[in-house]
RODODO-433922 format. One line per field, with one value per residue (C-alpha): residue number from 1; residue in three letters; x, y, z. Coordinates in nm, 3 decimals. Example, Ala and Ser with C-alpha at 12.3 -4.5 7.8 and 13.67 -1.06 7.14 Angstrom:
<mifis>
k <- c(1|2)
r <- c(ALA|SER)
u <- c(1.230|1.367)
v <- c(-0.450|-0.106)
w <- c(0.780|0.714)
</mifis>
This chain:
<mifis>
k <- c(1|2|3|4|5|6|7|8|9|10|11|12|13|14|15|16|17|18|19|20|21|22|23|24|25|26|27|28|29|30|31|32|33|34|35|36|37|38|39|40|41|42|43|44|45|46|47|48|49|50|51|52|53|54|55|56|57|58|59|60|61|62|63|64|65|66|67|68|69|70|71|72|73|74|75|76|77|78|79|80|81|82|83|84|85|86|87|88|89|90|91|92|93|94|95|96|97|98|99|100|101|102|103|104|105|106|107|108|109|110|111|112|113|114|115|116|117|118|119|120|121|122|123|124|125|126|127|128|129|130|131|132|133|134|135|136|137|138|139|140|141|142|143|144|145|146|147|148|149|150|151|152|153|154|155|156|157|158|159|160|161|162|163|164|165|166|167|168|169|170|171|172|173|174|175|176|177|178|179|180|181|182|183|184|185|186|187|188|189|190|191|192|193|194|195|196|197|198|199|200|201|202|203|204|205|206|207|208|209|210|211|212|213|214|215|216|217|218|219|220|221|222|223|224|225|226|227|228|229|230|231|232|233|234|235|236|237|238|239|240|241|242|243|244|245|246|247|248|249|250|251|252|253|254|255|256|257|258|259|260|261|262|263|264|265|266|267|268|269|270|271|272|273|274|275|276|277|278|279|280|281|282|283|284|285|286|287|288|289|290|291|292|293|294|295|296|297|298|299|300|301|302|303|304|305|306|307|308|309|310|311|312|313|314|315|316|317|318|319|320|321|322|323|324|325|326|327|328|329|330|331|332|333|334|335|336|337|338|339|340|341|342|343|344|345|346|347|348|349|350|351|352|353|354|355|356|357|358|359|360|361|362|363|364|365|366|367|368|369|370|371|372|373|374|375|376|377|378|379|380|381|382|383|384|385|386|387|388|389|390|391|392|393|394|395|396|397|398|399|400|401|402|403|404|405|406|407|408|409|410|411|412|413|414|415|416|417|418|419|420|421|422|423|424)
r <- c(MET|THR|GLY|SER|THR|SER|SER|THR|GLN|THR|GLY|GLU|THR|GLY|CYS|ARG|LEU|CYS|GLN|ALA|PRO|LEU|LYS|HIS|THR|PHE|VAL|ASP|LEU|GLY|MET|SER|PRO|LEU|CYS|GLU|SER|PHE|LEU|PRO|ALA|SER|GLN|LEU|ASP|ALA|MET|GLU|ALA|PHE|TYR|PRO|LEU|HIS|VAL|GLN|LEU|CYS|ASP|GLN|CYS|PHE|LEU|VAL|GLN|LEU|ARG|GLU|TYR|VAL|LYS|PRO|GLU|HIS|ILE|PHE|MET|GLU|TYR|ALA|TYR|PHE|SER|SER|TYR|SER|THR|SER|TRP|VAL|ALA|HIS|ALA|LYS|ASP|TYR|CYS|GLY|LEU|ILE|THR|ARG|ARG|LEU|GLY|LEU|GLY|SER|GLN|SER|LEU|ALA|VAL|GLU|LEU|ALA|SER|ASN|ASP|GLY|TYR|LEU|LEU|GLN|HIS|PHE|GLU|ALA|LEU|GLY|VAL|PRO|VAL|LEU|GLY|ILE|GLU|PRO|ALA|ALA|ASN|VAL|ALA|LYS|VAL|ALA|GLU|ALA|LYS|GLY|VAL|PRO|THR|ARG|VAL|ASP|PHE|PHE|GLY|ARG|THR|LEU|ALA|HIS|GLN|LEU|VAL|ALA|GLU|GLY|LEU|ALA|ALA|ASP|LEU|ILE|ILE|GLY|ASN|ASN|VAL|LEU|ALA|GLN|VAL|PRO|ASP|LEU|ASN|ASP|PHE|VAL|ALA|GLY|ILE|ALA|ILE|LEU|LEU|LYS|PRO|GLU|GLY|VAL|VAL|THR|LEU|GLU|PHE|PRO|HIS|LEU|GLU|ARG|LEU|MET|ALA|GLU|ASN|GLN|PHE|ASP|THR|ILE|TYR|HIS|GLU|HIS|PHE|SER|TYR|PHE|SER|GLY|ILE|THR|ILE|ALA|GLU|MET|ALA|ALA|ARG|HIS|GLY|LEU|LYS|VAL|ILE|ASP|VAL|GLU|THR|LEU|GLU|THR|HIS|GLY|GLY|SER|LEU|ARG|VAL|TYR|LEU|ALA|HIS|VAL|ALA|SER|ALA|ARG|GLU|VAL|GLY|PRO|ARG|VAL|ALA|ALA|LEU|LEU|GLN|LEU|GLU|LYS|GLU|ARG|GLY|LEU|ASP|ARG|PRO|ALA|ALA|TYR|ALA|ALA|PHE|ALA|GLU|GLN|VAL|LYS|ARG|THR|LYS|ARG|GLU|LEU|LEU|THR|PHE|LEU|ILE|LYS|ALA|LYS|ASN|ASP|GLY|LYS|THR|ILE|CYS|GLY|TYR|GLY|ALA|PRO|GLY|LYS|GLY|ASN|THR|LEU|LEU|ASN|TYR|CYS|GLY|ILE|GLY|THR|ASP|PHE|LEU|ASP|PHE|THR|VAL|ASP|ARG|ASN|PRO|TYR|LYS|HIS|GLY|ARG|PHE|THR|PRO|GLY|MET|HIS|ILE|PRO|ILE|LYS|PRO|VAL|GLU|ALA|ILE|ASP|GLN|ALA|LYS|PRO|ASP|TYR|ILE|LEU|ILE|LEU|PRO|TRP|ASN|LEU|LYS|ARG|GLU|ILE|VAL|ALA|GLN|MET|ARG|HIS|VAL|GLY|ALA|TRP|GLY|GLY|LYS|PHE|VAL|VAL|PRO|ILE|PRO|THR|VAL|THR|VAL|ILE|ASP|PRO|LYS|GLU|LEU|PRO)
u <- c(-0.092|-0.450|-0.574|-0.568|-0.794|-1.192|-1.249|-1.452|-1.258|-1.314|-1.216|-1.571|-1.580|-1.197|-0.847|-0.803|-0.484|-0.511|-0.889|-0.820|-1.105|-1.042|-1.045|-0.837|-0.887|-0.567|-0.733|-1.077|-1.093|-1.441|-1.650|-1.497|-1.572|-1.355|-1.042|-1.016|-1.397|-1.338|-1.666|-1.754|-1.944|-2.250|-2.253|-2.204|-2.549|-2.595|-2.574|-2.213|-2.131|-1.923|-1.774|-1.605|-1.249|-1.214|-0.886|-0.828|-0.525|-0.492|-0.318|-0.196|-0.026|-0.032|-0.175|-0.343|-0.648|-0.962|-1.274|-1.385|-1.645|-1.630|-1.540|-1.245|-1.446|-1.631|-1.287|-1.041|-1.259|-1.179|-0.919|-0.807|-0.445|-0.197|0.160|0.351|0.233|0.496|0.854|1.039|0.816|0.896|1.273|1.250|1.100|1.337|1.638|1.476|1.455|1.815|1.894|1.682|1.787|2.129|2.080|1.859|2.050|1.711|1.733|1.525|1.431|1.298|0.949|0.870|0.513|0.381|0.060|-0.151|0.079|-0.100|0.002|0.309|0.527|0.754|0.742|0.830|1.188|1.232|1.224|1.546|1.701|1.569|1.345|0.979|0.722|0.338|0.136|-0.202|-0.408|-0.792|-0.851|-0.937|-0.891|-0.533|-0.438|-0.522|-0.252|0.012|-0.100|-0.044|0.327|0.379|0.356|0.138|-0.126|-0.411|-0.720|-0.800|-0.793|-0.503|-0.545|-0.551|-0.778|-0.587|-0.260|-0.373|-0.498|-0.158|0.032|-0.222|-0.111|0.238|0.353|0.572|0.745|1.104|1.015|0.689|0.660|0.406|0.456|0.192|-0.057|-0.054|-0.217|-0.506|-0.584|-0.871|-0.836|-0.441|-0.457|-0.605|-0.353|-0.018|-0.118|-0.152|0.207|0.322|0.140|0.273|0.620|0.918|1.076|1.405|1.214|1.180|0.903|0.953|0.674|0.679|0.468|0.467|0.634|0.390|0.666|0.727|0.360|0.342|0.662|0.601|0.216|0.134|-0.230|-0.345|-0.202|-0.492|-0.802|-1.072|-0.842|-0.575|-0.727|-0.409|-0.087|0.225|0.522|0.793|0.673|0.332|0.494|0.698|0.385|0.201|0.493|0.511|0.148|0.199|0.523|0.719|1.032|1.164|1.503|1.590|1.453|1.536|1.449|1.340|1.220|0.918|0.572|0.695|0.900|0.846|0.996|1.075|1.082|1.215|1.049|1.121|0.970|1.077|1.215|1.429|1.813|1.817|1.938|1.804|2.012|2.111|1.886|1.580|1.674|1.809|1.453|1.256|1.481|1.429|1.029|1.059|1.265|0.987|0.718|0.549|0.502|0.276|-0.047|0.053|0.280|-0.013|-0.228|-0.062|-0.113|-0.494|-0.377|-0.098|-0.342|-0.590|-0.288|-0.187|-0.551|-0.554|-0.221|-0.298|-0.635|-0.486|-0.235|-0.498|-0.741|-0.475|-0.367|-0.726|-0.780|-0.456|-0.624|-0.380|-0.488|-0.435|-0.445|-0.357|-0.100|-0.184|-0.513|-0.362|-0.576|-0.392|-0.482|-0.868|-0.814|-0.639|-0.915|-1.217|-1.073|-0.989|-1.286|-1.080|-1.296|-1.305|-1.344|-0.969|-0.849|-0.945|-0.850|-0.597|-0.375|-0.261|-0.044|-0.305|-0.540|-0.799|-0.879|-0.893|-1.245|-1.340|-1.375|-1.224|-1.463|-1.623|-1.494|-1.553|-1.251|-1.193|-0.903|-0.707|-0.386|-0.074|-0.072|-0.349|-0.115|0.094|-0.248|-0.368|-0.026|-0.151|0.055|0.039|0.047|-0.047|0.147|-0.100|0.131|0.385|0.607|0.704|0.760|1.113|1.001|0.708|0.923|1.192|0.933|0.755|1.031|0.967|0.644|0.884|0.909|0.549|0.637|0.442|0.536|0.469|0.311|0.373|0.113|0.287|0.449|0.388|0.302|0.622|0.633|0.877|1.013|1.167|1.355|1.544|1.652|2.002)
v <- c(-0.117|-0.279|-0.586|-0.916|-1.190|-1.218|-1.547|-1.540|-1.600|-1.762|-1.478|-1.392|-1.650|-1.727|-1.629|-1.577|-1.754|-2.039|-2.023|-2.019|-1.838|-1.462|-1.353|-1.044|-0.685|-0.507|-0.165|-0.033|0.277|0.308|0.350|0.482|0.506|0.350|0.524|0.568|0.677|1.025|1.212|1.445|1.742|1.598|1.318|1.528|1.510|1.158|0.864|0.756|0.384|0.351|0.037|-0.077|-0.055|-0.322|-0.504|-0.829|-1.055|-1.436|-1.582|-1.874|-1.743|-1.378|-1.234|-0.900|-0.839|-0.665|-0.865|-0.865|-0.570|-0.507|-0.726|-0.640|-0.611|-0.335|-0.133|-0.231|-0.249|0.139|0.288|0.627|0.533|0.585|0.470|0.695|1.003|0.942|1.022|0.832|0.529|0.516|0.559|0.274|0.060|0.113|0.035|-0.271|-0.385|-0.331|-0.519|-0.811|-0.858|-0.880|-1.101|-1.355|-1.322|-1.262|-1.197|-1.219|-1.586|-1.485|-1.393|-1.119|-1.105|-0.840|-0.891|-0.555|-0.410|-0.066|0.182|-0.004|0.202|-0.064|-0.319|-0.030|-0.045|-0.395|-0.298|-0.133|-0.449|-0.663|-0.882|-0.986|-0.889|-0.946|-0.734|-0.850|-0.562|-0.585|-0.209|-0.154|0.218|0.186|-0.102|0.102|0.358|0.063|-0.068|0.275|0.241|-0.085|-0.293|-0.594|-0.626|-0.866|-0.737|-0.979|-1.073|-1.311|-1.649|-2.024|-1.975|-1.732|-1.897|-2.228|-2.035|-1.874|-2.211|-2.359|-2.098|-2.197|-1.925|-1.964|-1.705|-1.669|-1.372|-1.293|-0.963|-0.834|-0.485|-0.355|-0.597|-0.867|-0.664|-0.615|-0.979|-1.110|-1.479|-1.506|-1.894|-1.872|-1.606|-1.772|-2.082|-1.932|-1.801|-2.140|-2.260|-1.990|-1.999|-2.208|-2.464|-2.255|-1.915|-1.644|-1.420|-1.096|-0.954|-0.602|-0.485|-0.249|-0.432|-0.485|-0.417|-0.079|-0.005|-0.091|0.068|0.398|0.428|0.404|0.341|0.537|0.268|0.065|0.096|-0.128|-0.187|-0.337|-0.655|-0.803|-0.666|-0.899|-0.975|-1.212|-1.452|-1.462|-1.465|-1.773|-1.966|-1.865|-1.946|-2.295|-2.380|-2.359|-2.534|-2.224|-2.087|-1.736|-1.730|-1.390|-1.060|-0.684|-0.396|-0.089|0.259|0.271|0.328|0.407|0.085|-0.219|-0.570|-0.703|-1.106|-1.351|-1.671|-1.987|-2.340|-2.565|-2.804|-2.527|-2.539|-2.172|-2.164|-1.955|-1.655|-1.545|-1.228|-1.457|-1.603|-1.253|-1.107|-1.384|-1.334|-0.969|-1.006|-1.280|-1.038|-0.777|-1.020|-1.062|-1.444|-1.348|-1.188|-0.970|-0.740|-0.648|-0.518|-0.168|-0.050|0.070|0.312|0.455|0.532|0.714|0.925|1.030|1.133|1.361|1.531|1.600|1.750|1.956|2.118|2.191|2.329|2.567|2.662|2.742|2.924|3.140|3.252|3.012|2.884|2.535|2.295|1.964|1.807|1.484|1.297|0.922|0.638|0.661|1.017|0.932|0.680|0.993|1.236|1.031|0.865|1.206|1.408|1.638|1.816|2.177|2.315|2.238|2.183|2.458|2.214|1.966|1.920|1.620|1.582|1.332|1.511|1.225|1.362|1.754|1.893|1.584|1.569|1.331|1.050|1.107|1.457|1.618|1.820|1.978|1.832|2.084|2.119|2.172|2.524|2.604|2.617|2.908|3.099|3.040|3.085|2.888|2.912|2.520|2.223|1.889|1.630|1.327|1.095|1.147|0.854|1.088|1.391|1.430|1.448|1.675|1.923|1.931|2.006|2.268|2.432|2.766|2.805|2.924|3.231|3.347|3.190|2.846|2.540|2.162|1.944|1.566|1.367|1.037|0.895|1.200|1.532|1.727|2.079|2.148|2.483|2.472|2.785|2.596|2.311|2.303)
w <- c(-0.703|-0.727|-0.578|-0.747|-0.680|-0.691|-0.514|-0.169|0.130|0.432|0.676|0.753|1.024|1.082|0.949|0.594|0.596|0.827|0.913|1.289|1.496|1.545|1.899|1.926|1.822|1.687|1.655|1.575|1.383|1.371|1.034|0.748|0.346|0.087|0.091|-0.311|-0.349|-0.448|-0.522|-0.792|-0.668|-0.798|-0.539|-0.220|-0.129|-0.187|0.054|0.125|0.232|0.527|0.669|0.981|1.016|1.283|1.264|1.401|1.504|1.423|1.726|1.523|1.222|1.339|1.046|1.122|0.890|0.806|0.706|0.371|0.400|0.035|-0.266|-0.461|-0.783|-0.628|-0.524|-0.808|-1.125|-1.190|-0.966|-0.890|-0.804|-1.057|-0.944|-1.198|-1.017|-0.752|-0.868|-0.608|-0.655|-1.028|-0.967|-0.684|-0.963|-1.206|-0.983|-0.880|-1.246|-1.298|-0.972|-1.040|-1.400|-1.281|-1.002|-1.195|-1.513|-1.709|-2.074|-2.400|-2.325|-1.969|-1.861|-1.601|-1.470|-1.241|-1.058|-1.019|-1.272|-1.234|-1.528|-1.632|-1.376|-1.325|-1.635|-1.868|-1.740|-1.867|-2.242|-2.229|-2.042|-2.322|-2.089|-2.205|-1.955|-1.895|-1.646|-1.471|-1.377|-1.293|-1.322|-1.679|-1.671|-1.536|-1.771|-2.049|-1.966|-1.934|-2.292|-2.426|-2.300|-2.470|-2.173|-2.251|-1.983|-1.891|-1.740|-1.493|-1.116|-1.029|-0.879|-0.961|-1.229|-1.435|-1.354|-1.504|-1.821|-1.880|-1.810|-2.073|-2.314|-2.274|-2.034|-1.709|-1.507|-1.452|-1.216|-1.071|-0.904|-0.650|-0.532|-0.254|-0.389|-0.112|0.126|-0.109|-0.181|0.021|-0.056|-0.006|-0.025|-0.379|-0.485|-0.360|-0.497|-0.832|-0.802|-0.715|-1.053|-1.281|-1.129|-1.309|-1.118|-1.061|-1.080|-0.811|-0.670|-0.514|-0.277|-0.123|0.137|0.431|0.729|1.031|1.270|1.127|1.128|1.492|1.599|1.414|1.485|1.094|1.162|0.865|0.636|0.750|0.512|0.343|0.027|0.260|0.381|0.531|0.729|0.714|0.926|0.815|1.054|0.860|0.535|0.611|0.711|0.397|0.157|0.345|0.287|-0.085|-0.125|-0.138|0.079|0.161|0.037|0.107|0.258|0.217|0.446|0.234|0.332|0.090|0.230|0.556|0.613|0.375|0.357|-0.007|0.035|-0.204|-0.260|-0.451|-0.478|-0.197|-0.425|-0.598|-0.572|-0.423|-0.085|0.202|0.285|0.626|0.632|0.651|1.008|1.114|1.047|1.216|1.523|1.531|1.499|1.766|1.992|1.956|2.051|1.717|1.793|2.081|2.094|2.411|2.186|1.970|2.249|2.313|1.960|2.000|2.286|2.064|1.798|2.048|2.166|1.815|1.723|2.033|1.946|1.609|1.689|1.965|1.721|1.470|1.707|1.848|1.499|1.396|1.723|1.637|1.322|1.104|0.746|0.686|0.385|0.288|0.041|-0.115|-0.123|-0.081|0.071|0.394|0.410|0.425|0.684|0.896|0.799|0.889|1.210|1.344|1.217|0.997|0.741|0.594|0.946|0.948|0.596|0.346|0.073|-0.041|-0.345|-0.555|-0.865|-1.011|-1.247|-1.193|-0.849|-0.915|-0.876|-0.673|-0.284|-0.031|0.081|0.407|0.503|0.156|0.151|-0.204|-0.394|-0.627|-0.842|-0.645|-0.782|-0.559|-0.264|-0.407|-0.461|-0.104|0.062|0.365|0.712|0.739|0.481|0.648|0.457|0.406|0.221|0.506|0.352|0.071|0.293|0.174|-0.172|-0.118|0.112|-0.158|-0.421|-0.229|-0.009|-0.178|0.071|0.343|0.140|0.288|0.627|0.541|0.740|0.683|0.937|0.936|1.142|1.189|1.387|1.612|1.504|1.358|1.213|0.943|0.858|0.509|0.607|0.870|0.616|0.494)
</mifis>
């Protein structure tokens, strides 16, 4: 999922949603490189750009946010993330397509538009359901893969300008999908205004994003990186929708990405009624204090404690002569590695299913990335799972490592060791 707007935002001096002054630090993870800027060997001796990972809280709309240190054009015009390499994510997308087609009664006269449609991982499933689609994806290299699958894709950033162009071409959406894109939009107001323009009067929007409440409760600090400009609660989403003539009509909690929300939006004037789960979510968040700055203050200390725990484990393992490698090279992994200072002094290498990353090195820490088979050759004692949100999938795929005594280490929310020989 890749970012989707190019306009300059006002967040340099104030909140990118409501423009209120930003006076509170949520967490400061120091300096870090762009998390998807994987390096070829030829660039290892070149200067590498690092940017602050200083996250702030708006005390008016409670949007947790990073300033726009890097323009989205720089991050997303060519992108290393291909959604289809996660089997569970593609299955999640297929299930969604069937569910939403039935729920909204979509058919051959409908149009489903996905913003930041990546490599067609989701829209491809609508073909069998007879629903016309359009993908909007700013990364040309990723969009090309979608087109090869037969998914019509517009290479562009989404906002008011593109929405007006599409409407002028006679297009209007019955369904607009935004999966894990909202966080990657620096100009939220331009993006959501575009959604309102493109959406039919009785159309529905579904947005999926990691839930800030889960991020805080489960210490998921590694999901913070420069490609994610914003972190959302239901309280903030309701405020954002209202600013653009939209209303939240339903919400579902999902287990994807460590705990996400899927919110359903419609025009305020739509006949679609607001379901009871919306009020229930807002009540839960208020009980957790997410409508007050004080609740956000403890997060930074939690993060420091996790760093100490993980380094303590790794130092002991290395002192005991153990070998350690990583599994995965996700964006979140690079936040973890750089914040904790974990390089090849701890991890010999990491592996990834995405061939694009093979032979490259992680940004900042310069850990070599190899094919998954490298684990079978090296037979490490410990495998640090960097995409911990996929730990079940990874442990199931790799449980044979138990044959040589290999164990998995999950760093978040606290350091946990999984011995595959002890699993049912």
